[in-house]
C-alpha positions in Angstrom: 13.6 2.5 14.3 13.1 -1.1 15.4 16.7 -2.2 14.6 18.2 0.7 16.8 15.9 0.1 19.8 16.8 -3.7 19.5 20.5 -3.0 19.3 21.0 -0.5 22.0 18.3 -0.9 24.3 16.2 -3.5 26.4 12.6 -1.9 25.7 10.0 -4.7 25.3 7.2 -5.0 22.4 4.7 -2.7 24.2 7.1 0.2 24.8 8.2 -0.3 21.2 4.9 -0.2 20.2 4.0 3.1 22.0 7.1 4.8 20.4 5.7 3.8 16.8 2.3 5.4 17.9 4.1 8.4 19.2 6.2 8.7 15.7 3.1 8.3 13.9 1.6 11.5 15.5 5.0 13.7 16.1 4.5 15.4 13.0 1.8 17.4 14.4 3.9 18.4 17.5 6.7 19.4 15.2 4.6 21.8 12.9 2.9 23.2 16.0 6.2 23.9 17.3 8.1 25.1 14.5 10.8 22.7 15.4 12.7 20.0 14.8 12.0 16.8 17.1 14.8 13.9 17.8 13.9 11.1 19.7 16.7 10.1 22.3 16.8 6.8 24.3 19.0 5.6 27.0 21.3 2.8 26.1 20.9 -0.5 28.1 24.2 0.4 30.1 23.0 4.0 30.8 25.7 5.6 29.7 24.7 7.0 26.4 21.6 8.3 24.3 20.8 6.8 20.7 18.7 8.8 18.4 16.2 6.6 16.9 13.8 8.9 15.1 13.6 12.6 13.5 11.2 14.7 12.4 11.7 18.2 10.7 8.7 20.9 10.6 6.5 21.7 7.5 5.8 25.4 8.9 9.4 26.4 9.7 13.0 26.4 8.8 15.0 23.3 10.1 17.5 23.1 13.1 19.4 20.1 11.5 20.7 20.0 8.0 21.9 16.3 8.7 20.2 13.0 9.6 20.3 12.4 13.2 19.2 9.0 13.4 21.4 6.6 14.8 24.0 9.1 16.6 25.2 8.2 20.2 25.9 10.8 22.5 27.4 10.1 26.2 25.5 10.7 29.2 26.5 14.5 30.7 27.2 16.0 27.4 23.4 17.3 26.8 22.6 18.0 30.5 18.8 18.7 29.2 18.4 15.2 28.2 19.4 14.0 31.8 17.0 16.2 33.6 14.2 15.5 31.6 15.1 11.6 31.8 15.7 11.5 35.4 13.3 13.8 36.8 10.5 13.3 34.4 9.8 17.0 33.5 9.9 19.4 30.6 13.0 21.1 30.7 13.6 24.3 28.7 17.2 26.1 28.2 17.9 29.4 28.8 20.5 30.4 26.2 20.1 29.3 22.8 22.7 26.8 21.3 24.8 28.1 18.1 24.9 25.6 15.4 26.7 27.0 11.9 25.8 30.6 13.0 22.4 29.6 13.5 20.5 30.2 17.1 18.7 27.0 18.4 16.4 27.2 21.2 16.7 23.4 22.7 14.0 22.0 25.1 13.5 18.5 26.3 10.4 16.4 26.7 10.3 13.1 28.5 8.3 10.4 27.0 6.3 8.5 29.6 4.3 5.2 29.2 2.8 3.1 31.8 4.5 5.3 34.6 7.9 5.1 33.3 10.0 7.5 31.2 11.2 5.6 28.1 13.1 8.5 26.5 13.3 12.2 25.8 12.2 14.1 22.7 14.3 17.0 21.9 12.6 20.0 20.5 15.0 22.4 18.4 13.9 25.5 17.1 15.6 27.7 14.5 15.7 31.2 16.0 17.0 32.8 13.0 13.6 33.8 11.4 12.2 35.0 14.8 9.8 37.7 15.0 6.5 39.2 16.7 4.3 36.0 16.4 0.7 36.2 15.0 -2.3 35.0 16.5 -1.8 31.6 14.5 1.6 31.1 15.7 0.6 31.8 19.3 -2.2 29.5 19.2 0.2 26.7 17.6 2.7 27.3 20.2 0.3 27.0 23.0 -1.4 23.8 21.4 2.1 22.6 21.2 2.8 23.4 24.9 -0.2 21.3 25.6 0.5 18.1 23.8 4.0 18.4 25.1 2.7 18.2 28.8 0.5 15.3 27.5 3.2 13.2 26.1 5.4 14.1 29.4 2.3 12.6 31.3 1.9 9.4 29.0 -1.6 10.5 27.8 -0.7 11.2 24.3 -0.9 9.9 21.6 -4.4 7.9 21.8 -4.1 4.3 21.1 -6.1 2.9 18.7 -6.6 6.4 17.0 -3.8 7.0 14.7 -4.5 7.5 10.9 -2.0 7.1 7.9 0.4 10.1 7.8 -0.3 10.2 4.0 -3.6 11.0 4.5 -4.5 12.5 7.8 -5.1 16.5 7.9 -2.0 18.3 8.7 -1.8 21.6 10.7 -1.3 23.8 7.2 -4.3 22.1 5.7 -6.7 23.6 8.5 -6.6 24.1 12.1 -9.1 25.0 15.0 -8.7 25.4 18.7 -11.9 24.8 21.0 -12.4 25.3 24.4 -13.6 22.9 27.0 -17.4 23.4 25.6 -16.6 23.1 22.1 -16.6 26.8 21.2 -14.3 27.9 18.6 -11.5 29.9 20.0 -9.3 30.4 16.7 -9.8 29.1 13.2 -7.1 29.4 10.6 -7.9 30.9 7.3 -7.6 27.3 5.8 -10.3 26.2 8.2 -12.7 29.0 7.6 -12.5 28.4 3.8 -13.3 25.1 4.2 -16.1 25.8 6.4 -17.5 28.5 4.0 -17.5 25.8 1.1 -19.6 23.9 3.5 -22.1 26.7 3.5 -21.3 28.6 6.6 -21.7 32.3 6.3 -20.6 33.6 9.4 -17.2 33.7 11.1 -16.3 30.5 13.1 -14.8 32.1 16.4 -17.3 32.2 18.9 -19.4 29.4 17.5 -20.0 25.9 19.0 -18.6 23.6 16.6 -20.5 20.6 16.9 -24.2 22.0 16.5 -22.7 24.3 13.5 -21.2 21.2 11.9 -24.5 19.2 12.0 -26.1 22.0 10.7 -24.1 22.1 7.5 -23.9 18.3 7.1 -26.9 16.7 5.6 -29.7 15.2 8.2 -29.1 11.5 9.0 -31.0 10.8 12.1 -29.1 9.5 14.8 -25.6 10.4 13.1 -26.1 14.0 13.7 -25.5 13.3 17.8 -22.4 11.5 17.1 -21.4 14.2 14.7 -22.0 16.9 17.4 -20.0 15.1 19.9 -17.0 14.5 17.4 -16.8 18.1 16.2 -16.7 19.4 19.9 -13.7 17.4 20.2 -14.7 15.2 23.3 -12.8 12.1 21.9 -10.1 11.7 19.7 -11.9 10.6 16.3 -12.0 11.0 12.5 -14.6 11.8 10.1 -16.0 13.3 6.7 -18.3 15.9 6.4 -20.3 16.4 3.0 -22.5 19.3 2.4 -23.3 21.7 -0.3 -21.2 19.8 -2.9 -18.2 19.8 -0.4 -16.4 17.0 1.7 -14.2 18.1 4.5 -12.0 15.3 6.3 -12.0 16.5 10.1 -10.2 15.1 13.3 -10.4 15.9 16.6 -7.5 15.6 19.3 -8.8 16.5 22.8 -6.4 18.5 25.1 -5.7 17.0 28.6 -2.6 18.4 29.6 -3.0 18.1 33.4 -5.5 15.3 33.2 -8.5 17.6 32.9 -10.0 18.2 29.4 -9.4 22.0 28.8 -10.2 21.9 25.0 -9.4 20.4 21.5 -7.5 20.5 18.5 -9.5 20.2 15.0 -7.5 19.3 12.0 -9.3 19.6 8.8 -8.8 19.6 5.0 -11.1 20.0 1.9 -10.9 16.5 0.1 -13.4 17.4 -2.4 -11.4 16.9 -5.4 -9.7 13.8 -3.9 -13.1 12.2 -3.2 -14.1 12.9 -6.6 -11.2 11.3 -8.3 -11.5 8.1 -6.1 -15.3 7.9 -7.3 -14.1 8.2 -11.1 -11.7 5.4 -10.2 -14.1 3.2 -8.9 -16.4 3.8 -11.7 -13.4 3.2 -14.0 -12.4 -0.1 -12.2 -15.8 -1.2 -12.3 -16.1 -0.6 -16.0 -13.1 -2.5 -16.8 -14.3 -5.4 -14.8 -17.3 -5.5 -16.8 -15.5 -5.0 -20.2 -13.6 -8.1 -19.1 -16.7 -10.0 -18.0 -18.6 -9.4 -21.4 -15.4 -10.2 -23.3 -15.1 -13.7 -21.3 -18.9 -14.4 -22.0 -18.2 -13.3 -26.0 -15.3 -15.7 -26.3 -17.1 -18.4 -24.6 -19.9 -17.7 -27.1 -17.6 -18.2 -30.1 -15.9 -21.5 -28.4 -19.7 -22.9 -28.2 -20.2 -22.0 -31.9 -16.9 -23.7 -33.0 -17.5 -26.4 -31.1 -21.0 -27.1 -32.6 -19.6 -26.6 -35.9 -16.8 -29.2 -35.0 -19.6 -31.6 -34.0 -21.4 -31.2 -37.5 -18.3 -31.5 -39.3 -17.2 -34.7 -37.2 -20.6 -36.4 -38.3 -19.4 -36.0 -42.3 -16.4 -37.8 -41.3 -13.5 -35.0 -42.0 -11.6 -35.5 -38.8 -8.9 -33.2 -39.7 -11.3 -30.4 -39.8 -12.9 -31.3 -36.7 -9.3 -31.5 -35.0 -8.5 -28.1 -36.4 -11.9 -26.6 -34.8 -11.3 -28.2 -31.2 -7.6 -26.7 -31.1 -9.3 -23.5 -32.0 -11.9 -23.9 -29.0 -9.1 -24.5 -26.9 -7.1 -21.5 -28.1 -10.3 -19.1 -27.4 -10.6 -20.9 -24.1 -7.6 -20.2 -22.7 -8.0 -16.4 -23.4 -11.3 -16.5 -22.0 -9.7 -17.7 -18.3 -7.5 -14.8 -18.7 -10.5 -12.3 -18.9 -12.6 -14.1 -16.3 -9.9 -13.9 -13.8 -9.3 -10.3 -14.7 -13.0 -9.5 -14.3 -12.6 -10.2 -10.7 -9.5 -8.0 -10.1 -9.3 -4.3 -9.2 -6.5 -3.8 -11.7 -5.1 -5.2 -14.8 -2.9 -8.0 -13.3 -3.8 -11.4 -12.5 -2.2 -14.3 -10.4 -1.1 -16.7 -13.2 -1.1 -19.7 -10.9 -4.6 -19.9 -11.0 -4.8 -19.4 -14.7 -2.0 -22.1 -15.4 -4.0 -24.7 -13.2 -7.2 -24.1 -15.3 -5.2 -24.4 -18.7 -3.6 -27.7 -17.4 -6.7 -29.2 -16.7 -8.6 -28.1 -19.8 -5.9 -29.9 -21.8 -5.7 -32.9 -19.6 -9.3 -33.5 -20.3 -8.2 -34.5 -24.0 -6.4 -37.6 -22.6 -8.8 -40.7 -23.1 -9.4 -42.2 -19.6 -6.9 -39.8 -18.0 -3.9 -42.0 -19.3 -1.8 -38.6 -19.2 -1.8 -36.4 -16.3 -0.6 -32.8 -15.6 0.6 -30.9 -12.7 2.3 -27.5 -11.8 5.5 -27.0 -9.8 6.5 -23.7 -8.8 5.1 -20.2 -8.9 4.1 -18.1 -11.9 3.2 -15.2 -9.5 1.4 -12.2 -10.4 1.6 -10.9 -14.5 0.0 -8.0 -16.0 -2.6 -8.6 -18.5 -0.7 -8.2 -21.6 1.8 -10.9 -20.4 -1.0 -13.2 -19.2 -3.0 -13.7 -22.3 -0.3 -14.4 -24.7 1.6 -16.7 -22.1 -1.9 -18.7 -21.3 -2.0 -19.2 -25.4 1.6 -20.5 -25.2 0.9 -22.8 -22.3 -2.2 -24.3 -24.0 -0.2 -24.8 -27.2 2.8 -26.5 -25.9 0.5 -28.8 -23.4 -1.8 -29.8 -26.4 1.4 -30.2 -28.6 3.1 -32.6 -25.8 -0.4 -34.6 -25.4 -0.6 -35.2 -28.8 3.1 -36.3 -30.1 4.6 -37.2 -26.8 2.6 -40.5 -26.5 1.2 -42.9 -28.4 -2.1 -44.7 -28.7 -2.7 -46.4 -25.1 0.4 -45.3 -23.7 0.3 -43.5 -20.0 2.7 -40.6 -19.0 2.8 -37.3 -17.3 3.4 -33.9 -18.2 4.8 -31.2 -15.8 4.9 -27.2 -15.8 7.5 -25.7 -14.1 8.0 -22.1 -13.3 10.8 -20.4 -11.7 10.9 -16.6 -11.0 14.4 -14.8 -10.6 14.7 -11.1 -9.7 17.1 -9.1 -11.9 16.8 -5.7 -10.7 14.2 -3.6 -8.8 10.9 -3.9 -10.5 12.3 -6.4 -13.2 12.4 -10.0 -13.2 12.8 -13.0 -15.5 10.2 -16.0 -15.7 11.2 -19.5 -16.7 8.6 -21.8 -17.8 9.1 -25.1 -18.7 6.9 -28.0 -20.0 8.4 -31.4 -19.5 7.1 -34.9 -20.5 8.4 -38.5 -20.2 7.1 -39.4 -23.8 8.7 -40.6 -26.8 11.2 -37.8 -27.2 11.8 -35.3 -30.2 12.1 -36.9 -33.9 15.6 -37.4 -35.3 16.4 -34.2 -37.0 13.6 -31.9 -35.6 14.5 -28.2 -35.4 12.0 -26.5 -32.9 12.8 -23.2 -34.2 11.5 -24.0 -37.9 9.7 -27.0 -37.7 6.5 -28.2 -36.2 2.8 -27.5 -36.5 0.5 -24.6 -36.3 0.7 -24.8 -32.7 4.5 -24.4 -32.7 4.3 -21.4 -35.1 2.0 -19.8 -32.7 4.2 -20.4 -29.8 7.4 -19.2 -31.6 5.6 -16.0 -32.9 3.9 -15.1 -29.3 7.0 -16.1 -27.3 9.5 -14.2 -29.2 7.0 -11.2 -30.5 4.5 -10.8 -27.9 6.5 -11.8 -25.0 9.8 -10.6 -25.8 11.3 -13.9 -24.6 13.2 -17.1 -26.2 11.5 -20.4 -26.8 13.7 -23.8 -27.2 12.6 -27.7 -27.3 15.4 -29.8 -25.8 15.4 -33.8 -24.9 14.6 -33.9 -21.1 16.6 -36.0 -18.6 15.6 -39.7 -18.6 13.7 -39.6 -21.8 11.0 -37.4 -23.2 10.9 -33.6 -24.3 11.2 -30.4 -22.3 9.8 -27.2 -23.8 11.6 -24.0 -22.3 10.2 -20.5 -22.2 12.3 -17.6 -20.8 10.7 -14.3 -20.8 11.2 -10.9 -18.7 8.2 -9.9 -16.6 7.6 -6.8 -14.1 8.2 -7.5 -10.4 4.6 -7.4 -8.6 4.9 -7.5 -4.6 1.6 -7.5 -2.4 
């Protein structure tokens, strides 16, 4: 919609924001009207109208099989649009239009904001299935008429009170209409069923909804007063009512078609099962985080035991055994870093840049007097846990190998970790990780696919087996060595 408005009109940001508010609410008008809605705006030269948004009803058949958004019509071709826009009033046509052998009643509703008519809503009702309307349908149509007058008067939608279209109650979920005193004039079967589950034994019609709702909800002191006002429909608000092991989402929409409060619409739905599942997910998330926290603690305990054993062996003079245990401590530590990060998240994904920085710091601490420094260039991004754990171990081993073999005693140098992420297709990407040092370079005849220490064997196994990637070591430009890891990852955008 933004692109069409900017391309064809001179409307400002405040007007565009108002149109967005309207479009976020007009599913309600469409369902109450049993009609398709198309929002037409005059072009900047005033010679045409452009359709910028469209909505189909959930309560009746559509009048438009095709998408109307982006269509342009000359001024004069649809007189109802001209009348509604020029005179700022709702215009209803006498005879229906015929579209592909379907009779359609057309009405035009001006959209007013700050005293100006921004555009026109064309309301198109499919008359093919018209029959004698029921009490529910008559109440729907009257409510739609009141909302249309409020749109034409610039008093609907209510700024700051919009809720997400995916979670707000809809007309079919449960619907009530109250009079100006908050007395229920009509309640749909779904609305009545929801209140019966809350514990109401009587019919709703004729009851004051505010006090009735407060009696069904648990007593919470001053909250009851606000609940009475909300359920009476005096202000546009949304809340949830919990009672009798049932949770009902309730939304109030005051009706002021001519500037005077004449009643309100109440939309509601039973969200008991939804809230139960949300609580289960919260409990599950908390349990997973606690497991990661305990795993991290256990790994740190193992690392402490290995470190203690390394000190005892070092006292006997067996430096090879001590070095092996020190390597094991770092391997366990790299896994612990991942679990610590996972324990702080709500899902099984981590921002790997933080992990990489901690691994670089952990390995760089092995350099005597800080002669060899490490840094990161580029971003790893968000990675799943099953990728982050083996990748942290691979990074640890490559860094440790560079520190041990690239620089001799007393030599200074640097190690740079690079990360480049490339989108391959929707939901899929590749991550290129490089570890480059400016040390002595690879030994003559060295084959990174077969030669090397236990650390490089671990790298090859994890890179190809766990990560499904490719690993290689090549001479770096200007001297030194570059380790290259290319692996597939999932795309995650926040």
